[in-house]
C-alpha distance (Angstrom), angle and dihedral (degrees) to the residues before:
residue distance angle dihedral
M1 . . .
P2 3.54 . .
G3 3.71 94.5 .
E4 3.76 92.5 50.1
E5 3.79 93.3 52.2
A6 3.66 92.1 50.2
A7 3.88 94.1 56.2
P8 3.83 99.1 66.2
T9 3.85 88.5 47.1
A10 3.75 92.4 54.1
A11 3.59 90.2 46.8
A12 3.72 95.0 51.8
A13 3.62 90.0 48.8
A14 3.67 89.1 55.3
A15 3.81 92.3 49.4
T16 3.93 91.1 53.9
P17 3.76 109.6 98.0
A18 3.83 115.4 -114.9
P19 3.84 115.2 -112.3
H20 3.64 118.1 -97.6
Q21 3.81 115.5 -87.5
E22 3.89 117.3 -147.8
K23 3.64 113.6 -135.3
P24 3.90 115.6 -124.0
E25 3.84 90.4 -109.1
E26 3.78 91.7 55.0
Q27 3.83 92.8 47.7
K28 3.82 88.8 52.9
Q29 3.79 94.2 50.9
E30 3.83 90.3 48.7
G31 3.72 90.6 51.0
E32 3.80 90.5 52.3
K33 3.67 91.4 48.2
D34 3.91 91.6 51.5
K35 3.73 89.6 50.5
T36 3.87 94.0 51.1
E37 3.82 90.3 49.1
Q38 3.81 92.0 55.9
P39 3.79 114.6 88.6
A40 3.75 115.7 -113.9
V41 3.75 116.2 -109.0
Q42 3.73 107.7 -128.0
Q43 3.93 114.5 -141.6
Q44 3.75 112.9 -132.8
P45 3.79 115.4 -125.9
E46 3.78 114.9 -107.3
V47 3.85 111.2 -103.2
T48 3.83 114.3 -120.0
Y49 3.76 139.9 155.4
K50 3.77 133.1 -162.8
T51 3.85 124.0 -106.4
L52 3.74 133.9 170.1
Q53 3.72 115.4 -130.5
L54 3.80 135.3 -166.1
S55 3.62 102.6 -145.4
S56 3.84 98.7 -174.7
F57 3.89 133.4 -20.1
G58 3.80 115.2 -81.7
G59 3.83 141.4 73.0
Y60 3.84 132.7 -3.1
D61 3.65 93.6 -76.3
K62 3.76 94.1 64.6
V63 3.82 90.2 79.6
K64 3.69 113.2 70.5
L65 3.73 146.9 166.1
V66 3.94 111.6 -99.4
M67 3.91 123.9 -177.5
K68 3.68 107.3 -141.4
K69 3.76 115.3 -150.6
G70 3.79 123.2 -134.1
A71 3.86 132.8 32.7
P72 3.91 115.7 -50.8
P73 3.64 114.2 -98.0
A74 3.82 115.6 -84.2
P75 3.83 119.8 -117.6
K76 3.82 117.5 -97.7
A77 3.70 124.5 -147.2
G78 3.88 112.2 -48.8
E79 3.84 92.0 14.3
I80 3.77 137.7 106.6
Q81 3.78 132.5 -151.3
V82 3.90 115.0 -137.6
R83 3.82 133.7 -167.6
V84 3.80 99.8 -136.8
K85 3.93 117.7 -131.1
A86 3.83 100.5 172.2
C87 3.86 139.4 3.5
G88 3.62 131.8 -161.5
L89 3.84 126.3 -123.1
N90 3.90 113.0 -145.8
F91 3.79 135.4 -171.6
A92 3.77 86.0 -112.9
D93 3.83 90.6 61.0
L94 3.85 87.8 59.1
L95 3.78 91.3 52.0
A96 3.83 91.5 44.6
R97 3.73 90.2 53.1
Q98 3.93 89.3 61.2
G99 3.84 91.6 42.4
L100 3.81 91.8 -103.3
Y101 3.89 98.3 122.9
E102 3.75 114.7 76.1
K103 3.77 96.4 -161.2
L104 3.84 94.0 67.2
P105 3.98 112.8 84.5
S106 3.79 120.8 -126.5
P107 3.86 118.3 -72.1
P108 3.04 136.2 -64.3
V109 3.74 86.4 68.9
T110 3.82 142.9 128.6
P111 3.85 112.1 -119.1
G112 3.79 125.2 -156.8
M113 3.83 131.1 111.6
E114 3.85 101.0 -166.5
C115 3.75 139.4 32.5
S116 3.85 141.5 154.4
G117 3.85 130.3 -140.9
I118 3.73 151.4 110.7
V119 3.83 128.0 -52.0
E120 3.84 108.9 -117.8
A121 3.75 100.7 171.3
V122 3.78 138.3 5.5
G123 4.01 128.9 -148.7
E124 3.67 126.3 -129.6
G125 3.73 118.1 -63.9
V126 3.97 94.3 19.7
T127 3.75 106.0 135.6
N128 3.77 102.4 153.0
R129 3.82 97.9 61.2
K130 3.84 129.5 48.1
V131 3.79 138.7 -176.9
G132 3.75 111.4 -69.1
D133 3.84 99.0 26.9
R134 3.79 117.7 137.6
V135 3.76 109.5 -129.1
I136 3.70 145.6 167.5
L137 3.79 123.5 -135.4
L138 3.78 131.7 -149.4
N139 3.81 119.2 -169.8
R140 3.68 142.0 150.0
H141 3.81 93.5 -106.1
G142 3.94 139.9 -43.0
L143 3.87 98.3 81.2
W144 3.78 99.8 112.8
Q145 3.74 90.6 93.1
E146 3.86 137.5 105.0
V147 3.81 89.9 -123.7
V148 3.73 124.8 25.3
V149 3.79 138.3 179.0
A150 3.78 118.1 -151.7
P151 3.85 139.2 158.3
V152 3.89 110.4 -79.8
D153 3.92 89.6 -128.7
R154 3.80 86.5 65.0
S155 3.78 91.9 58.6
F156 3.88 129.6 87.3
M157 3.90 128.9 -166.3
I158 3.81 110.8 -112.1
P159 3.83 110.4 -118.0
E160 3.89 119.2 -117.9
G161 3.67 113.3 -83.4
M162 3.91 97.7 18.7
S163 3.81 117.1 122.5
F164 3.77 125.1 -135.4
E165 3.84 89.1 -110.5
E166 3.88 91.8 52.3
A167 3.83 89.8 45.8
A168 3.75 91.7 53.6
A169 3.79 91.1 48.3
L170 3.86 95.2 52.0
L171 3.76 117.0 64.1
V172 3.78 109.1 57.5
N173 3.75 96.7 33.9
Y174 3.82 99.5 43.8
I175 3.84 99.8 36.8
T176 3.84 86.1 52.1
A177 3.85 92.7 48.5
Y178 3.68 94.9 42.5
M179 3.88 98.5 49.2
M180 3.87 90.2 45.4
I181 3.85 94.4 49.6
F182 3.74 102.3 36.7
D183 3.92 107.8 21.0
F184 3.84 96.9 39.3
G185 3.87 103.0 16.4
N186 3.81 99.3 40.7
L187 3.79 89.5 -153.1
R188 3.84 113.3 -152.8
P189 3.78 136.2 -178.2
N190 3.82 115.4 -72.6
Q191 3.65 96.3 22.6
S192 3.86 131.8 122.2
I193 3.68 135.0 -131.4
L194 3.88 138.3 -172.4
I195 3.76 113.9 -141.3
H196 3.88 118.2 -170.5
M197 3.72 123.2 -153.1
A198 3.79 86.4 18.3
A199 3.79 93.8 177.4
G200 3.70 94.8 58.5
G201 3.82 131.6 90.4
V202 3.84 96.4 -87.4
G203 3.78 92.2 34.2
I204 3.82 93.3 56.6
A205 3.91 91.1 42.4
A206 3.87 90.4 50.5
T207 3.78 93.1 49.6
Q208 3.72 93.9 47.7
L209 4.01 90.4 50.0
C210 3.66 90.0 45.8
K211 3.99 89.2 57.8
T212 3.76 88.0 61.6
V213 3.72 89.5 70.9
N214 3.88 118.3 68.4
N215 3.83 122.5 -106.0
V216 3.81 98.6 -3.4
T217 3.77 115.1 165.3
I218 3.75 109.7 -139.5
F219 3.76 124.2 -163.1
G220 3.83 114.2 -170.9
T221 3.85 132.5 -172.8
S222 3.71 122.4 -145.4
T223 3.78 144.0 120.3
A224 3.88 115.5 -64.9
S225 3.75 91.7 -112.9
K226 3.73 89.7 64.1
H227 3.84 99.5 49.7
E228 3.77 98.7 96.9
A229 3.78 90.9 50.3
I230 3.88 95.6 51.8
K231 3.84 90.2 41.9
E232 3.83 88.3 58.2
I233 3.86 91.9 51.6
G234 3.89 90.5 49.5
V235 3.76 114.6 -82.2
T236 3.79 107.5 144.4
N237 3.76 98.2 -168.8
P238 3.85 115.7 29.0
I239 3.78 116.4 -164.1
D240 3.79 126.2 -162.2
Y241 3.85 102.1 -140.1
R242 3.76 94.1 -169.5
T243 3.82 96.5 62.1
T244 3.74 106.2 24.1
D245 3.98 137.7 43.2
Y246 3.69 102.9 -106.4
V247 3.80 91.8 -156.4
E248 3.84 89.8 60.6
E249 3.87 92.0 42.8
V250 3.89 91.1 54.4
R251 3.82 91.1 47.1
K252 3.78 91.7 52.9
V253 3.81 90.6 63.2
S254 3.87 96.6 30.4
S255 3.78 115.5 22.6
K256 3.84 93.5 -169.8
G257 3.75 90.2 50.4
V258 3.89 128.0 -131.3
D259 3.93 139.4 -43.3
I260 3.80 95.2 -130.0
V261 3.82 136.4 24.6
L262 3.76 121.0 -170.0
D263 3.80 106.5 -156.4
P264 3.77 120.7 -168.1
L265 3.90 94.2 154.4
G266 3.76 106.2 73.2
G267 3.86 128.8 -167.2
S268 3.75 117.5 57.6
D269 3.79 92.0 -3.4
T270 3.73 91.3 65.7
C271 3.87 88.9 58.2
K272 3.82 88.2 49.3
A273 3.78 91.6 49.4
F274 3.84 93.7 51.4
S275 4.01 89.4 50.4
L276 3.76 87.1 52.4
L277 3.76 96.1 60.2
K278 3.78 123.5 106.4
P279 3.86 118.3 -133.8
M280 3.89 105.4 -70.5
G281 3.85 87.7 19.2
K282 3.86 121.4 143.9
L283 3.84 129.1 -137.7
I284 3.78 113.5 -156.8
T285 3.82 113.4 -168.4
Y286 3.73 117.6 -170.7
G287 3.85 107.7 158.8
A288 3.74 153.5 13.0
A289 3.86 107.6 -125.0
N290 3.71 90.8 156.5
L291 3.88 87.5 74.9
L292 3.77 88.9 71.5
T293 3.70 111.3 80.7
G294 3.90 101.2 139.0
Q295 3.68 144.7 -12.5
K296 3.77 96.8 -62.5
K297 3.79 135.1 38.5
N298 3.69 112.2 -71.3
L299 3.85 112.5 -152.1
V300 3.87 92.3 -166.8
A301 3.84 90.4 59.1
I302 3.81 90.6 43.4
A303 3.91 90.7 53.3
K304 3.77 92.3 41.6
T305 3.86 94.3 50.4
W306 3.95 88.7 46.3
W307 3.75 92.1 47.8
N308 3.83 93.2 50.5
Q309 3.90 96.6 39.5
F310 3.76 117.9 136.7
S311 3.68 117.8 -101.0
I312 3.84 131.8 175.3
N313 3.84 135.5 162.0
A314 3.69 128.0 -133.1
V315 3.83 95.3 -103.1
Q316 3.73 92.0 52.4
L317 3.80 90.6 47.8
I318 3.88 90.4 53.0
H319 3.83 92.1 49.1
S320 3.92 92.4 48.9
N321 3.95 95.8 53.0
K322 3.77 87.9 -142.0
A323 3.96 132.2 118.6
V324 3.73 128.5 -135.1
C325 3.87 119.7 -157.0
G326 3.63 135.4 -178.0
F327 3.81 125.6 -152.6
H328 3.93 131.6 -169.7
L329 3.75 118.2 163.6
G330 3.78 90.0 -163.9
Y331 3.90 89.4 69.6
L332 3.75 92.4 52.1
D333 3.85 96.0 60.7
E334 3.72 93.1 112.2
E335 3.75 94.2 49.8
T336 3.75 94.9 89.8
E337 3.80 99.1 158.7
L338 3.78 92.6 49.1
I339 3.84 93.4 49.0
S340 3.78 93.5 42.9
A341 3.82 90.0 54.1
V342 3.85 89.9 52.4
V343 3.77 91.6 48.5
A344 3.79 93.9 50.1
K345 3.90 86.9 54.2
L346 3.90 90.3 50.4
F347 3.69 91.9 49.7
E348 3.74 91.1 50.3
L349 4.05 89.2 52.6
Y350 3.77 90.0 45.2
Q351 3.87 93.9 53.7
S352 3.81 90.2 44.0
G353 3.83 89.3 56.2
K354 3.91 93.7 -115.1
I355 3.77 97.2 117.7
K356 3.79 131.8 28.4
P357 3.78 125.3 173.0
R358 3.85 111.4 -122.8
I359 3.68 115.1 -138.6
D360 3.89 113.2 -146.5
S361 3.82 96.7 -177.7
T362 3.79 147.1 -24.0
W363 3.74 124.3 -133.1
P364 3.85 131.7 -174.9
F365 3.81 117.1 -122.1
E366 3.88 90.0 -104.8
Q367 3.76 87.9 64.3
V368 3.78 98.3 49.4
G369 4.00 91.2 122.0
D370 3.72 92.4 53.6
A371 3.91 89.0 48.1
M372 3.65 90.5 52.9
R373 3.76 93.2 47.7
H374 3.85 91.5 49.3
M375 3.76 90.5 54.6
Q376 3.82 98.8 41.3
E377 3.81 88.9 50.8
R378 3.76 89.2 56.6
K379 3.65 95.1 -119.1
N380 3.84 98.2 130.8
I381 3.74 127.3 94.4
G382 3.82 103.4 -161.6
K383 3.83 130.5 -17.1
V384 3.89 125.1 -5.1
I385 3.85 108.5 -146.9
L386 3.79 129.1 -162.3
V387 3.84 120.6 -154.6
P388 3.87 129.0 -167.9
E389 3.77 91.4 -139.6
G390 3.76 126.6 41.8
K391 3.76 144.3 99.2
K392 3.90 117.8 -88.2
E393 3.73 109.7 -96.5
E394 3.78 121.3 -115.7
K395 3.70 118.2 -111.9
K396 3.77 106.8 -78.4
E397 3.86 114.8 -114.8
E398 3.83 90.7 -124.3
D399 3.82 88.9 58.0
I400 3.69 94.2 49.1
E401 3.73 93.5 49.0
E402 3.77 91.3 48.1
K403 3.81 89.8 55.0
E404 3.86 93.2 49.7
E405 3.85 91.0 49.0
K406 3.81 87.5 52.5
K407 3.88 91.1 49.6
E408 3.73 90.9 50.4
E409 3.83 92.5 49.2
K410 3.89 88.5 54.9
């Protein structure tokens, strides 16, 4: 019967031992054992690279270090990617920070016109550069970064024996000085020249280049504390522009004036420069340093410079038997053949020992504001360099002494 068949089945089921039930504590231990046995998944660090960014026009604090997330952009056709080792700080960068340099796009933007480093990747069609090459880059802006991408025709191979710091100090200053002195100025033996800001990057480059021509008399303006340094470089007649009238000082030595004046100042100083020229002399104006009077844009200084700007008509120029030239490297950025020819000559002069960039100081990216202040306050003798990697510099003795003097005055 159905009921009778079911009875033994139920009995058998009752006789079958129940499966082992793990206690909660045992389950917990097993779970922990499984976890320890599984290999730990390592989280990959986020890819970042350093860049200096101008957030808005203004003071030294407007340029700051920013960590960009993600891999740097890959080079496109005709481009190279470079791991930056050193960057040059130029006077144009100080003007750009205040919104006084028209070649820099509106913020936020990365400044920087020159840098040196190592090629990490090349784009399609690039055959004259390879990974591992040591190069210098020249660009409108954007080079103050840890990794940059630029057109290959804006790059130059670093000569044997030149450091990354020297390479970053070469292009802007020495191209500017060379083209002004030789292409515009046509400097020849037994001539004379006035170099303003003779202790700066362009000033030192110009002095060294003048020394490649026999018997050139070099007048150079700087603060008195820098006179020994610029005399060692080659200035024959240093002039303290803060305590004396440089026009009078030049005429004490050369009553007729000079053959060439390099003018980075602008305003009334350009008028003085023209008056200092001998017949057949050449004035080469290439900047407006008089616009910089503090951290931020000074409208009074701008108005004063504009009001005192040099002006001359064609007839006056003919009667004076003088020449006026204007130079702006930023507007020659498309003239690759012209610039390449000048760079080749500069490399030859470097390798023959006739020119050598002088490095004033090296600052890590984190201290870009301090580096700019150092340069704008005219404390440098030579080139100021920025580097992506590096320890923060200790306060310089001269800065400490200066602060102590101010405290005593108070």
